[in-house]
C-alpha positions in Angstrom: 0.0 0.0 0.0 1.3 3.4 -1.0 1.1 6.0 1.8 0.1 9.6 0.9 1.9 12.7 2.1 1.3 16.4 1.6 3.1 19.6 2.6 0.9 22.7 3.0 2.4 26.2 3.2 0.2 27.9 5.7 2.0 31.3 5.8 4.6 32.7 3.4 6.8 35.7 4.2 4.4 37.1 6.8 5.7 39.6 9.3 4.1 40.1 12.8 5.0 41.8 16.0 2.8 40.0 18.6 0.8 36.9 17.7 -0.1 35.1 14.5 -2.6 32.3 14.2 -2.7 30.5 10.8 -5.7 29.6 8.8 -7.3 26.3 9.9 -6.3 23.2 7.9 -8.4 20.1 7.6 -6.2 17.0 8.4 -8.7 14.2 9.1 -7.0 11.8 6.6 -3.5 12.2 8.2 -2.1 10.0 10.9 0.9 12.3 11.7 2.1 15.8 11.0 5.2 17.8 11.4 5.2 21.5 11.8 8.1 23.6 10.4 8.4 27.3 11.1 11.2 29.1 9.3 12.1 32.4 10.9 13.6 34.5 8.1 14.0 37.5 10.3 13.6 37.5 14.1 14.0 40.1 16.8 13.0 38.5 20.1 11.9 35.1 21.1 9.6 33.1 18.7 7.3 30.5 20.2 5.1 28.0 18.2 2.3 25.7 19.3 -0.5 23.7 17.7 -4.3 24.1 18.3 -7.0 21.6 17.5 -10.7 21.7 16.6 -13.5 19.3 15.9 -15.1 21.6 13.4 -12.6 24.3 12.4 -14.5 26.9 14.4 -13.8 26.4 18.1 -10.2 25.9 19.1 -8.1 24.6 22.0 -4.4 23.9 22.7 -3.3 20.6 21.2 -1.2 19.8 24.3 2.3 19.6 23.0 4.5 22.1 24.8 5.5 25.1 22.7 8.8 25.1 20.8 10.9 28.3 20.7 13.9 29.9 19.1 15.7 33.1 19.7 17.5 33.7 16.4 16.5 33.4 12.7 16.4 29.7 11.7 14.1 26.7 11.7 12.0 25.1 14.4 9.9 21.9 14.2 7.8 19.6 16.2 5.8 16.4 15.5 2.1 15.8 16.1 -0.1 12.7 16.4 -3.7 12.0 17.3 -4.8 15.5 16.5 -8.3 14.9 15.2 -9.8 16.7 12.2 -8.5 20.3 12.2 -5.1 21.9 12.9 -3.8 25.5 13.1 -0.7 27.0 14.5 -0.3 29.8 17.0 2.9 31.8 16.9 4.0 34.4 19.4 7.0 36.7 19.4 8.1 38.5 22.5 10.9 40.8 23.6 11.7 44.6 23.8 10.9 45.3 20.1 9.5 41.9 18.9 9.2 41.2 15.2 9.3 38.0 13.1 9.0 37.2 9.4 8.1 33.6 8.9 7.2 30.8 6.5 5.0 28.1 8.1 4.7 24.6 6.7 2.5 21.7 7.8 3.9 18.3 6.5 1.2 15.6 6.7 1.5 11.8 6.3 -1.1 9.1 6.1 
């Protein structure tokens, strides 16, 4: 049996100075996911976490502890047993916080 995989680009070259929540993505077919956040520019501390939803309307934290970086680069974390909908919550903190990111969601059956 051939397994399916798909990588969705949820955000591309978006700049924010506080919080960013991605658009919801329906992932009911996937067994596992891996989040990638590439910080192209970063002033402060960037933190990323996942949120889950049964319907794409009402959200709660997925439960995996947030992952953080403090300089431009790549952060990643795996997810399993996440239900039907996923989105990512990003937060940048510091004296003059700013981040420019690309956000990927890699899904596998």
